Steps between C-alpha positions, in 0.01 A plus 500: 500500500307534819419223750153430356643407162768277660236319705283452190789356297600255776139379538469459124818289476383285793165432330672413171739258674215331688295445184801361311607267783146384585518211256811358669331302778666167418760353734820335389580204727785333321645419164432125528247364258217274611536131419315371204129437563464742794381852496717771646254559789519136611879499497499827692268350765729199538800721553325728750283266708601194706354155502231430761720265704787749507269781604344293781848402627601865488209603720529200735785660690426501869364823641607653831204370697466154352630197685844364429558157358652222710824520300529874564441451872758221515759710315442799730524276806829352378638849440395618847651192665826545310514868600431410864776238496749747352401761757537245783844393378613861466392594854649180642832581334489856634419375850787248490745767387386733777524224762855418386592867517355536851676184616836624369449838666405333829808276485724799437342692786539199733865470404563870566325480839696187591826675415404806705399287798826307481697825487305634800572180699869511422528867588313469832643166611697546820638147519315403818190344353434299189409726209127428492264785439252411772750375760491793737660516844239544770594624850 
């Protein structure tokens, strides 16, 4: 069988399938039966479409450029103020911790310098003058 015959047979089967399946244009939505007194199209519309009030509420959502309501503005302001307060407390706590650290370091450094100065005074004291740092003998 050459390629022309294969192409012809595939086209023929496609045409036969299309003609057989052409009558099947109905859509199956569900197996539920319509309530008594309503046609199937009406029940299908009720299941697919919304009520007018629901649809209008759905599309009433605020767009990006529209103005915000007073409640939205108040809520955003409260959130910003709370965030600012938390930020202020955090930085105040950090500043207090750093100040305490610096104060401790300064106290330790002062104590070390005081000890060194005292050692220097004791080492260089000759017994003639009181051991004051700035009490120097002038000639």
